[in-house]
Each structure stands twice: as C-alpha cells, then as structure tokens.
Phi, psi and omega in degrees: 000128183291137182276149182275169175292146182290142175258118184277138173212187186290346181275351182299141183095002180231173178296324178297320177295321178300314179295324180295318177298317181294322181293323180273006180058051181243159172291154179282136174283165184300314179300317181293321179296315179295321180296316181292324177296317178296319179297318181291325177294320181290324186256019181290131180225106183299326180296317179295320180295318178295323179297315179292324179295317179296318180295321180294318181295321179293326181278340183227059183296315182296316181297323179293319178297317179299318179294319178297320180294322182288322184271354178255029178289166176294140181302323180294321179294319179298317181295320180295316178298319180295319179295319180295318178297321181294321180294315178298319180295322180293318179297316180297319180294321180294318179296315179296324180296318179294318180295317180296323181295315180293317179295324180293320180296316180293320181294321179296320180294318178295317180295324180296315180295316180295323179295317179299318180294317179295320180298318180294316179295321180294321180297318180293316181295322180294319179297318180294316181293324179295317180294326183284329186266345182299317181294318180297317182295322180298314179292321182295315182293325178296316179294320180295319180296318180296316180295322180294317179297319179294320180292320179296319179297319180294315180296322180296318179294320179294316180296320180297318179294317179295319181297320179296317180296316181295315182297322179294317179295317179296319180297318179294318180297315179296322180297316179294316180297319180297318179295315180297318179295322179296316179297316181295319180294315180297319179297314181295321179296319179296317181297316182289323181294330183260009182261121181221137174071019180267312180227171179295328180295340179293335182296310180296318182294320180293318180293325179290320183282324187248007181069334177220131182290147179284172183295321180297314181294321178297320181297317179295317180296318180294321179296320179297316181295319179298316180294326181293314181282340182293323182290333181217096183298333181275359184296317183297316180292318179295326178293321177298316180298318180295320180296322177293322182283337183230067182291335181278353181253003184273130177052048177286127180267172176298326179298314180297319179296320180292316180296322180297325180270003179077019180269172181278154176218137176219144184292137175203162178232172179294329180294325177300319181290320178298319180294329182275315189249348185090198188246023179259146174290128183284349179271321181242358175059036174236153185294149173271164181248108182290341180266003182288158179286131183273356181270125182296133182100342178279163182300135174065023181288339184296333184267003180292140183284122174257151171271113186254130174275119181300309171259109187304152178298327179290344178260010179095012179286162181260152176265067180232167183297330181289341185252009181237148177215169181270137179214155174297153178300317181291323178294319179296318180292320180293326180290319179065224181256019179283151173270145176293153183303321182291338177270330182283334181290145182286000000 
C-alpha cells in the first residue's frame, strides 16, 4: 500500500510524531526520521539484535533458505538478469511515455475548448447578475447601516447606566468595609497595647512596644518557664546538648525553610495579612482571638491566630504574602501539610 505525504504537527521530531505517521500510513518527515535515527543510535544493543536475529531465523527457516539461495546466485547470472530487467523497464517506460504524451495533448485541447466556452458563458451570466443585484444591495446596506447605528446607540446608553449603578454600589460597599476594618483594627490595637501579664504572648508584645517588658509580663513568662522545667528537671540540660549538636536547626524561621527548599521569600507581617483579609480564619470563616494564649495547652489556645501557608513549604510553596493567610491554631494543626481540595485537583 502506497504511503501518503506526511502531515506536520507539533509532535514532529519526537517518538509520538513517529508513531502518528506510522498510524496514519504516512511517510516520515525529516525531523521524525532524524529523531528515530538518533534514538536507535543511543539505544543500540548488539546482544539484543543478535537475540532477535536468531529468533527470527528459527521461526522462518524456509524463508531464510530462499533468500540465501536468491542472493547467492552466480555473478554472471545476476548481471544478465539485471540487464534484462533494465531493458524491459526502459521499453515499458518509453511506451508509457508515448501513450501519456498523446493522451495529454488530446486532453489539453479538449480542456482548452471547454474552458473558453465556460468563460464566455460565465462572463455573460456575471454581467446580468451584477446589474440585477446592485440595486438590491444598495437598499439592503442602507437599511442595515441605519439599524446598526440605532442599536449601538441604545446598547451604549444601557451599558453606561449599568456601569454607573455598579460603580456606585461598589464604592459604597468598599467605603463601609474600609470603615469597619479601621474601627476593628484600632480596637484590637488598643486592647493588645493595654494588655499586660495575661498570657505568655504579652511578654514579647510588651518588649517589642516598650523595648523592655514590664514586671507583670516578666512574671508570667518566668512562671511559665519554671513550670515547664519543673515537670522534667533534665529537660534544660538535654535542650542545651541538643542545641550544641544541632546549631543549624535552632529557631529556624519560615524564611530559612523556604530558602533551604529553593522557594521564594518576601518580607511580610501579621498586620499585612489582617489589612488584606480581615480577622477571620480562612479555614472555618470564624473570627480569631488576638487575646488568646499562644502556648499550646494553655486555656483558649485554640483561637490564637496562626500564619498558615496555603501551599505548605514542604509541598513547594513560597514564603510570600500571596501564599499566607490567617487561621486558628487548632485549624492550622488539623490541616497539617495537606493541600486543600480545590488546590489538589488538577
């Protein structure tokens, strides 16, 4: 069966393009042929080829004998056969050439006469049709242009009115949201600034705002440390030994974890996330408690706001503002390093 001309597409030059040509019974294009030659050169294994040759000879013994007999003829006989075949082919080609030449001449003359007749009939019909349709087209186009202009003017007026209504509604909504967020932010800032000695987290906040923590905050932090070491007296010594043995694992921040994995990092704070998303947990859509205890196991620690990476750093996520949101401490722990269903689906 004669092969068709190759159809080029984006797969050409690959194994998929080679298989596509063979499936469509087409000749191989140059990129696919070069690709397959390179693939065979790279994956050539003489042992495998000898194994397949031996298996083929055992399965087709008669065919192999016939081929050996055919290709092991006497050189003079081969030359005589070749000369005879060449002579027959030349005679056949000359006869076919003469027949084709005569048939082509007759066909060309017939086609020329038929073409002239068709051209003349087409010219007359076109002139008549052109004269008949010019008047219709002029009236039709004038009516279409008038209707189009009227429709465009009407649509433009309707879109302008709708756009004005939408823009006004959006502006009012943003204004209300901005006011509510500002009031909420000011209230939370006042509450946190005036909170001292309530939880362990007040110590860091007090030291950051006043450069030195107050006595109440220091007392709460000291009490927490004493209770922690009281339950296990050897904890402090074991912690020192571990810190000495693992200096690169101590106080690793999100930035260090992202840089170690080759991910992006950009500076951001918790206030940036509050200003962008508000004070609701993005996993359960309920407000977080800024006054909650940040130490796990302490009262009301589940509602403390954690910075949650939507795509975890262990899954290739970035430590940037676009990849972080606010979540409850318990929600963050329950989520772990899993991807949300809408992110995990392809």
